[in-house]
C-alpha positions in Angstrom: 7.6 5.4 -15.0 5.7 8.5 -13.9 7.4 11.1 -11.7 5.5 13.6 -9.6 6.6 16.0 -6.8 4.8 16.6 -3.5 5.4 20.3 -3.9 2.9 20.5 -6.7 -0.7 21.4 -5.6 0.3 20.8 -1.9 0.7 17.1 -2.6 -2.8 16.5 -4.1 -1.4 15.3 -7.5 1.1 13.1 -5.7 -1.5 11.6 -3.4 -3.9 10.9 -6.3 -1.1 9.3 -8.3 -0.1 7.1 -5.4 -3.7 5.9 -4.9 -4.0 5.1 -8.6 -0.7 3.3 -8.8 -1.4 1.1 -5.7 -5.0 0.3 -6.7 -3.8 -0.9 -10.1 -1.3 -3.3 -8.5 1.8 -1.1 -9.1 4.9 -0.4 -7.1 5.6 3.2 -6.0 8.7 5.0 -4.8 7.6 7.5 -2.2 8.9 9.8 0.6 8.0 8.6 4.1 8.9 10.9 7.0 12.6 10.0 7.4 13.6 7.9 4.3 12.4 7.0 0.9 10.4 3.8 0.6 8.8 1.4 -1.8 5.1 0.7 -1.5 2.4 -1.5 -2.9 -0.9 -3.1 -2.0 -0.1 -5.3 1.1 -2.6 -7.9 -0.1 -1.2 -8.2 -3.7 1.4 -11.1 -3.8 2.6 -10.2 -7.3 3.3 -6.6 -6.2 5.1 -7.6 -3.0 7.2 -10.1 -5.0 8.1 -7.2 -7.4 9.4 -5.1 -4.5 11.6 -8.0 -3.3 12.9 -8.4 -6.9 13.6 -4.6 -7.2 15.6 -4.7 -4.0 17.6 -7.6 -5.4 17.0 -10.2 -2.8 14.2 -11.5 -0.5 15.8 -11.5 2.9 12.8 -13.0 4.6 12.4 -10.1 7.0 8.9 -8.8 7.9 7.8 -5.4 6.6 5.6 -2.7 8.0 2.1 -1.8 6.9 1.9 2.0 6.6 -1.2 4.1 6.9 -1.4 7.7 5.6 -4.8 8.2 7.2 -5.7 7.2 10.7 -9.2 6.3 9.5 -7.7 3.6 7.2 -6.5 1.6 10.3 -9.8 1.6 12.2 -10.5 -2.2 11.5 -7.0 -3.1 12.7 -7.4 -1.0 15.9 -10.5 -3.0 16.8 -8.3 -6.1 17.1 -6.0 -4.5 19.6 -6.3 -4.5 23.4 -7.0 -1.3 25.3 -3.5 -0.6 26.4 -2.0 -1.1 22.9 -4.8 0.9 21.3 -4.2 3.8 23.7 -0.4 3.6 23.1 -0.9 3.7 19.4 -3.1 6.8 19.8 -0.4 8.5 21.8 2.5 7.6 19.5 1.0 7.7 16.0 1.4 9.5 13.7 5.1 9.7 14.3 8.6 8.4 13.4 7.9 5.0 15.0 7.0 1.5 13.9 4.8 -0.4 16.4 5.0 -4.2 16.5 1.5 -5.1 17.8 -0.4 -8.3 18.3 -2.1 -9.6 15.2 -4.8 -12.1 16.4 -6.6 -12.1 13.0 -3.4 -12.7 11.1 -3.9 -9.7 8.9 -1.5 -8.8 6.1 0.4 -12.1 6.0 2.7 -10.9 3.2 4.1 -8.3 5.5 4.2 -10.5 8.6 6.1 -13.4 6.8 6.6 -16.4 9.1 5.1 -15.0 12.3 1.6 -13.9 11.6 0.8 -13.2 15.2 2.8 -10.0 15.1 2.5 -7.0 12.7 4.5 -3.8 12.3 2.4 -0.7 11.7 3.2 2.9 10.9 1.1 6.1 10.6 2.8 9.2 9.2 1.8 12.8 8.4 2.9 14.8 5.5 2.0 15.8 1.9 0.7 12.3 1.1 -1.7 12.3 4.1 -5.2 11.1 3.2 -4.4 8.1 1.1 -7.4 5.9 1.8 -5.8 2.4 2.1 -2.8 0.8 3.7 0.6 0.3 2.1 3.1 -2.5 2.2 6.2 -0.5 2.9 10.0 -1.1 2.9 13.1 1.0 2.3 13.9 2.1 -1.3 17.4 0.6 -1.5 19.1 -2.5 -2.8 19.4 -5.1 -0.1 22.3 -4.4 2.2 22.8 -0.8 0.9 22.1 2.5 2.7 18.5 3.8 2.7 18.2 7.1 0.8 16.9 10.3 2.4 16.9 12.4 -0.9 15.2 11.5 -4.1 18.4 11.7 -6.2 19.9 9.3 -3.7 17.7 6.4 -4.8 19.9 4.3 -7.1 18.8 3.9 -10.8 18.5 0.2 -10.3 15.6 0.9 -7.9 14.1 4.1 -9.3 13.8 3.0 -12.9 11.9 -0.2 -12.0 8.9 1.3 -10.2 5.7 2.5 -11.8 5.5 5.8 -9.9 8.2 7.9 -8.3 7.3 10.7 -5.9 9.9 13.3 -5.3 9.4 14.6 -1.7 12.7 16.5 -1.5 15.1 16.0 1.4 13.9 14.0 4.4 15.2 13.7 7.9 17.4 10.7 7.2 16.3 8.9 10.3 14.6 5.5 10.2 11.6 4.9 12.4 12.1 3.7 15.9 10.8 0.1 16.1 9.0 -0.7 19.3 7.7 -4.1 20.3 4.3 -3.8 22.1 3.2 -7.5 21.9 3.5 -7.9 25.7 2.2 -4.4 26.5 -1.4 -5.3 27.1 -0.8 -8.2 29.5 2.4 -7.1 31.2 3.0 -3.5 30.4 6.3 -4.5 28.9 7.7 -2.7 25.8 11.1 -3.0 24.0 13.0 -0.9 21.5 14.0 -3.2 18.6 15.7 -0.5 16.6 16.7 3.1 17.5 15.5 5.8 15.2 13.5 9.0 14.9 11.6 8.8 18.2 13.7 9.1 21.3 13.7 6.7 24.3 12.6 9.6 26.5 9.5 10.3 24.3 8.6 6.6 24.5 9.0 6.5 28.3 6.7 9.5 28.5 4.1 7.8 26.4 4.4 4.2 27.6 6.0 4.3 31.1 9.1 2.5 32.2 
């Protein structure tokens, strides 16, 4: 396992190491904005299976696809309706996961059973600029707390990845999960999980 820190060369070394790991089919431990996560190529079934094995159990839940560069999601944005696209532009990057319509059934390994819906994230930070999307889930054993500090990642997880990126202490807040699948047609949105983005900020961006 290789360990790098985002404080070295303003994150350049960590970003390059992450791109190399993911492109080779590896699994990485990395700092998101609020919590540490596990990442791999969202189109690589072996890598996704490894993540579930590292976490100790496949709970069948969908996972988000994370982008560290807005340009990397341009093809996905083309699939979205105007209102959802505009909402994504207002809310991302930020501490929010948007569940959006997925008419082309992209990233089925992340969607799981319901391929008509996809969770997406875009975050800023020292890893910004990674050129491709990541399958992303929390860096914890299933059912255990998600860590906000590098040393809080249990050895059973940390020692099984190919790359570990130490990003220091994070906010400790998960992303707010917002369902936008009915937003284009009906202007309806719903918070599925409270987190780092407040309801007030969502109302300001999406309306009531």
